GUKOL-178463 format. One record per residue (C-alpha): x, y, z; residue in three letters. Coordinates in Angstrom, 3 decimals. Each point is the difference from the previous one (the first is absolute). Layout:
residues N
<vexlum xx="X" yy="Y" zz="Z" resn="ALA"/>
...
end
This chain:
residues 91
<vexlum xx="-76.810" yy="8.833" zz="-16.391" resn="MET"/>
<vexlum xx="2.888" yy="2.260" zz="1.055" resn="PRO"/>
<vexlum xx="3.551" yy="-1.155" zz="-0.478" resn="THR"/>
<vexlum xx="1.766" yy="-1.299" zz="3.142" resn="PRO"/>
<vexlum xx="1.974" yy="3.184" zz="0.650" resn="HIS"/>
<vexlum xx="-3.257" yy="1.988" zz="-0.027" resn="GLN"/>
<vexlum xx="-1.709" yy="-2.167" zz="2.636" resn="ARG"/>
<vexlum xx="1.032" yy="2.287" zz="2.819" resn="THR"/>
<vexlum xx="-1.587" yy="2.878" zz="1.852" resn="ARG"/>
<vexlum xx="3.252" yy="1.971" zz="0.035" resn="SER"/>
<vexlum xx="-0.885" yy="1.324" zz="-3.450" resn="GLU"/>
<vexlum xx="-2.949" yy="2.340" zz="-0.277" resn="LYS"/>
<vexlum xx="-2.881" yy="-1.362" zz="-2.082" resn="HIS"/>
<vexlum xx="-1.861" yy="2.490" zz="-2.191" resn="VAL"/>
<vexlum xx="-3.056" yy="-0.940" zz="-2.032" resn="SER"/>
<vexlum xx="-0.126" yy="1.750" zz="-3.403" resn="LYS"/>
<vexlum xx="-2.197" yy="-0.072" zz="-3.079" resn="THR"/>
<vexlum xx="2.045" yy="-0.735" zz="-3.128" resn="VAL"/>
<vexlum xx="-0.902" yy="1.491" zz="-3.403" resn="PRO"/>
<vexlum xx="-1.816" yy="-3.201" zz="-1.001" resn="GLY"/>
<vexlum xx="-2.518" yy="0.596" zz="2.785" resn="GLY"/>
<vexlum xx="0.946" yy="-2.840" zz="2.348" resn="ARG"/>
<vexlum xx="1.343" yy="0.470" zz="3.533" resn="ARG"/>
<vexlum xx="3.512" yy="-1.098" zz="0.891" resn="THR"/>
<vexlum xx="2.267" yy="0.210" zz="3.037" resn="THR"/>
<vexlum xx="3.254" yy="1.946" zz="-0.131" resn="LEU"/>
<vexlum xx="2.746" yy="-0.686" zz="2.536" resn="TYR"/>
<vexlum xx="1.882" yy="3.098" zz="1.113" resn="LYS"/>
<vexlum xx="3.501" yy="-0.565" zz="1.348" resn="THR"/>
<vexlum xx="1.466" yy="1.957" zz="2.898" resn="LYS"/>
<vexlum xx="2.247" yy="2.981" zz="-0.522" resn="ASN"/>
<vexlum xx="3.694" yy="-0.830" zz="0.327" resn="LYS"/>
<vexlum xx="1.791" yy="1.481" zz="2.994" resn="VAL"/>
<vexlum xx="3.551" yy="1.239" zz="-0.629" resn="PRO"/>
<vexlum xx="2.804" yy="-1.737" zz="1.876" resn="LEU"/>
<vexlum xx="1.144" yy="1.621" zz="3.258" resn="HIS"/>
<vexlum xx="3.272" yy="0.191" zz="1.891" resn="CYS"/>
<vexlum xx="0.225" yy="-2.617" zz="2.767" resn="ARG"/>
<vexlum xx="1.379" yy="2.499" zz="2.525" resn="LEU"/>
<vexlum xx="-1.583" yy="3.406" zz="-0.579" resn="CYS"/>
<vexlum xx="-3.069" yy="-0.968" zz="-2.063" resn="GLY"/>
<vexlum xx="0.729" yy="2.482" zz="-2.786" resn="GLN"/>
<vexlum xx="-1.065" yy="-1.135" zz="-3.511" resn="PRO"/>
<vexlum xx="2.962" yy="-1.358" zz="-1.943" resn="LEU"/>
<vexlum xx="1.110" yy="2.029" zz="-2.997" resn="ALA"/>
<vexlum xx="0.960" yy="-1.787" zz="-3.188" resn="GLY"/>
<vexlum xx="-2.244" yy="-3.040" zz="0.426" resn="ILE"/>
<vexlum xx="-3.492" yy="-0.063" zz="-1.389" resn="SER"/>
<vexlum xx="-2.611" yy="-1.632" zz="2.224" resn="GLY"/>
<vexlum xx="-1.430" yy="-2.322" zz="-2.612" resn="THR"/>
<vexlum xx="-1.291" yy="-3.526" zz="0.162" resn="SER"/>
<vexlum xx="2.352" yy="-2.831" zz="-0.860" resn="SER"/>
<vexlum xx="-1.661" yy="-0.494" zz="-3.385" resn="ALA"/>
<vexlum xx="0.515" yy="3.653" zz="-0.907" resn="GLU"/>
<vexlum xx="3.517" yy="0.079" zz="1.454" resn="ALA"/>
<vexlum xx="0.955" yy="-2.920" zz="-2.237" resn="HIS"/>
<vexlum xx="-0.596" yy="2.233" zz="-3.024" resn="LYS"/>
<vexlum xx="2.301" yy="2.768" zz="1.295" resn="LEU"/>
<vexlum xx="3.692" yy="0.062" zz="-0.786" resn="ASN"/>
<vexlum xx="2.543" yy="-0.973" zz="2.656" resn="ARG"/>
<vexlum xx="0.950" yy="3.536" zz="1.039" resn="THR"/>
<vexlum xx="-3.604" yy="0.821" zz="0.873" resn="ARG"/>
<vexlum xx="-0.569" yy="-3.232" zz="1.928" resn="ARG"/>
<vexlum xx="2.760" yy="0.407" zz="2.554" resn="ARG"/>
<vexlum xx="2.645" yy="2.376" zz="1.279" resn="ILE"/>
<vexlum xx="3.613" yy="-1.149" zz="-0.329" resn="SER"/>
<vexlum xx="1.324" yy="0.965" zz="3.420" resn="ARG"/>
<vexlum xx="0.161" yy="-1.875" zz="3.317" resn="PRO"/>
<vexlum xx="-3.479" yy="-0.380" zz="1.525" resn="TYR"/>
<vexlum xx="-1.377" yy="1.384" zz="-3.284" resn="GLY"/>
<vexlum xx="-3.676" yy="-0.856" zz="0.372" resn="GLY"/>
<vexlum xx="-0.009" yy="0.100" zz="3.794" resn="GLN"/>
<vexlum xx="1.414" yy="3.324" zz="1.227" resn="LEU"/>
<vexlum xx="-0.112" yy="3.585" zz="-1.219" resn="CYS"/>
<vexlum xx="3.256" yy="1.769" zz="-0.794" resn="HIS"/>
<vexlum xx="0.035" yy="1.989" zz="3.253" resn="LYS"/>
<vexlum xx="-0.388" yy="-3.044" zz="2.250" resn="CYS"/>
<vexlum xx="2.597" yy="-1.902" zz="-2.031" resn="LEU"/>
<vexlum xx="2.461" yy="2.869" zz="0.408" resn="LYS"/>
<vexlum xx="-0.491" yy="0.055" zz="3.761" resn="SER"/>
<vexlum xx="0.369" yy="-3.789" zz="0.303" resn="ILE"/>
<vexlum xx="3.178" yy="-0.088" zz="-2.102" resn="LEU"/>
<vexlum xx="1.479" yy="2.836" zz="2.049" resn="GLY"/>
<vexlum xx="-0.913" yy="-1.785" zz="3.233" resn="ARG"/>
<vexlum xx="1.576" yy="-3.284" zz="-1.103" resn="THR"/>
<vexlum xx="3.158" yy="1.814" zz="-1.193" resn="ALA"/>
<vexlum xx="0.377" yy="1.675" zz="3.400" resn="ARG"/>
<vexlum xx="-0.503" yy="-3.297" zz="1.835" resn="VAL"/>
<vexlum xx="2.502" yy="-1.859" zz="-2.183" resn="SER"/>
<vexlum xx="2.689" yy="2.676" zz="0.574" resn="GLN"/>
<vexlum xx="-0.232" yy="-0.229" zz="3.784" resn="ALA"/>
end
């Protein structure tokens, strides 16, 4: 009987013969998609697109970016937004 997290069709099921000669089912997980900028859609640099279990093993500097909107926007979009808000606040 598969474990509860494997009782889904979102993971690909592959039937394999193990060295002992019996057949078993392997559950292939999906490839991780890197995080993208919310405005332009460009992949974010500095953040690895890992699952939460794998990200827990990384150190803090690889998990997040220490700037405003760190995991949300790329550096170019952040620069344009900060410039826009600075111009609006001066007027």
